N, C-alpha and C positions, 0 to 999 in steps of 0.2 A: 489770248499771248501763250504760247504752249513753247516750252522747250525738252526736246528728248531726252532722255535720260543718256543718251550716249554723247549728246552736247553738252550735257553737262559733266558728264565725267573726264572728256576729250576738250573742250574751250573750242571743240572746231563746229561749226555749222550757225546756223540761223535763229533768234527767236522773235517772234513776232509784239510787237508796243501795241496797245491799244491808249488811247486817248478818249475819254470821255466827256459830255456834257454833265453841268450838276442836273439839269434840268431839260430829260429829253423834249420835252412842247418845244421850249428853247430853242432847238437844235434841227427841227425840221421847220421852224417858222422864221429861221434866220435869212439872210439875204446872203445871196451869191455872193457877194463881196465880203460880208463878216467870214463865209468860209473860206473861202480864200484867204483872207490876212491869218485863218487859224492855220490853215496847210504851211503858210510861208513861218510862221513861228515856230509849227514845229520841223519845220524842214531845215531853220537855222538853228533849232536846239539838237537835232540828229544829224546834221550835217548830210541831208538827201535831198535830192530836187525835191520840190514842191507836189510834181506832178509823182512820184511813186507814193506818193500818201493817198491809200482808197479813204473813201467818206464811201461810210454807209446806215443808213437809218439814222443812228444815234452815236456814230464812234468813227476815229479817224485812227486809222491802222497802218502800220508797214512792219517789214522783217528786217534786221540788223544782224549782223553778225554778232557774235554773241561774246566776242571781246570788243568790240565797239559801244555796246552796251556798259560792259563793265567795267571800261577807262572811260567813260562819259558823265565829268564831273556835272554837267549842265542835266544831263538824265538822274544821274543820283543827287542832285541837289533838290530834289521836287519831292525827295520823301518818297517814292512810290509803294504801292500797295503789292507785295507778293503775296501770290496763290499758287499751289500746287492741286491739282484734281479738287479744285472749289476748297479748299483749306488753307487756310493764310499762313505761310511759313516768314521766317527771320529775315529772310534774305535771298539774293536771285542763287537758285537752284538747291535753296537748303543747305541742311549740312551734308558736308563731303560728294557733293554732286549727285546724291542716289534720289533724289526726283526725277519723276518722269516728266513733268512741266513746270510753267512758271507764269504767273501774270503779274503785268506792272501796266497799272491803271494808273494814269495820270490827268488832270483837269487840265484841257485845255479850251476851255471858255475864256471870256475877253473880261474884261476890267467892265466893273459894273459900279 
C-alpha cells in the first residue's frame, strides 16, 4: 500500500489497502466461495464493489481516496499496521504528511 508524499500533504489522491491472510498456505488452498466471502466482507467495510477488490496470490487489495480511508471508522477500528518504505509508522502518513508511502495491513481471514 503506497501513498505518495503529495497525497499525504494534500489529502488528494488514492492509497492502496492490502488485506493478507495470516497463513499464506490457507489462502491458496481456500475454496472460491471462501475467497468470494472475504471479498464481500472487505467490500462492505470499505464501501466498494467486491469486483473492485483484486485477489493476487496471498492478498486482497484495493485503492481508495485517502480521505475515505481516514474517515472510515471500520478500517481504523481494525488497528491497521502502518509502514512507510518498510518502516513502521505511528499513523497514516506519519508526522505532518512527510512520508512518501504508507502500508495498511489488515487481516481478512475467516473466523476459525
